[in-house]
C-alpha positions in Angstrom: -3.7 11.9 -18.5 -2.1 13.2 -15.5 1.3 12.4 -14.6 1.4 10.1 -11.3 4.1 10.9 -8.9 3.9 9.9 -5.5 6.4 8.0 -3.4 5.4 5.3 -0.8 7.3 3.4 2.0 6.2 -0.3 2.1 6.9 -2.4 5.2 6.2 -6.1 5.5 6.8 -7.8 8.7 5.6 -11.0 10.5 3.6 -10.6 13.8 2.9 -14.3 15.1 3.0 -17.5 13.0 1.3 -18.6 10.1 0.2 -16.9 6.9 -2.4 -14.5 9.0 0.8 -13.2 10.7 1.7 -11.1 7.6 1.3 -7.4 8.6 2.0 -4.6 5.8 2.0 -0.7 5.8 2.0 1.7 3.4 3.0 5.0 3.9 2.5 8.1 1.2 5.6 10.2 1.9 4.2 13.5 0.9 1.1 13.4 3.2 2.6 11.0 5.8 -0.6 9.1 5.5 -0.3 5.4 6.8 -2.7 2.4 5.5 -2.2 -1.2 7.1 -3.2 -4.4 5.5 -3.0 -8.0 6.4 -3.3 -9.3 2.9 -0.7 -8.7 0.0 -3.9 -8.9 -2.6 -5.4 -6.0 -0.9 -2.1 -3.6 -1.0 -1.8 -4.4 -4.6 -5.5 -3.6 -5.2 -5.0 -0.4 -3.6 -2.0 0.6 -5.5 -4.1 -0.2 -8.6 -7.0 1.9 -7.6 -4.8 5.1 -7.1 -3.0 4.4 -10.7 -6.5 4.1 -12.2 -7.7 7.5 -10.3 -4.6 9.5 -11.5 -5.1 8.1 -15.1 -8.5 9.4 -15.5 
C-alpha cells in the first residue's frame, strides 16, 4: 500500500438561487490542478476514486 499524502483546497459558494446554484472547486495544491463541481456527491466520488487509486 502506498502512502497517500495530498493536500487540497476546497471552496464552496452559491451562484444564484436554489440548490442548482451551489458551486465547488477542488484544487490540488502541489500541481495547482483545479476541478469544478456543481454537486457535492461528485466531489465525494472524485475523492474516493483518488483514495482507491493510491491504495492499490
